[in-house]
N, C-alpha and C positions, 0 to 999 in steps of 0.2 A: 507571486514568482520573482525566484531568482535562477541565474544566468550561472553555473561551475566556470573554473577555470579554462572547461577542456568545451564549452562552448553550448554545454546538454542545459536547455530547457529544464528547472525542476519549480514541481508545487511541492510548497509548506503548509503546515498546519495543525489543525487539530480536528479530533473530531467530536462534534454538537462544544466545541468549543473550550473541552475536558485536556488542562495539561495535561497529566496522566496521560491522553490517547493521542500521540503527534505522530506524524507520516510526512514522509518526505518521497514524492516520486519523479522521477523522472523522466521526463518522453525525449521518447528515442524513434518513437515514428507511432505513426498515427492507435499505434494498439498498444497496449498497456500493458503487458505482459511480463510477472513478474520483474514490474519494474516498481514497484510500495516496496519502501522499507520505514516499520515504524516501531516505535521505542518508545517508553513507559515502564511505570511498575506491573500493568496489567493492559491485553487488550483483551475486549471478548472474543475477537472473529482467529486469533491466535489457532495454530493447527496445533503447536507442539514448544514447547517450554523455551526456545529461539529464535521465535518469535516466526514460524514458517508463518505463510499467510496463503489464503487460497488465490489462486492463479480465477482470473474474471471466467476463462473456459469449465476451470471446476466449479467454480463456481453457478455454472449453465449446468452440467453433467445429473449436480446434486439436486438442481429445479427440476429440472426433466422427469428423471426419477423419484420425483414424491408428489 
């Protein structure tokens, strides 16, 4: 975990240790909606080519419907 110059803690890492699947999540409060930034050549959970990801609420809504 790093703390950026504005004092916001950030959790950075890789999915399953794969450096092509890196992430950076800012911890603004107890909810992480929209805090995740992904990078890399490909990311399996990306919604669109601009790497927009599903929020926790969107994932929960999809799981309710399944």
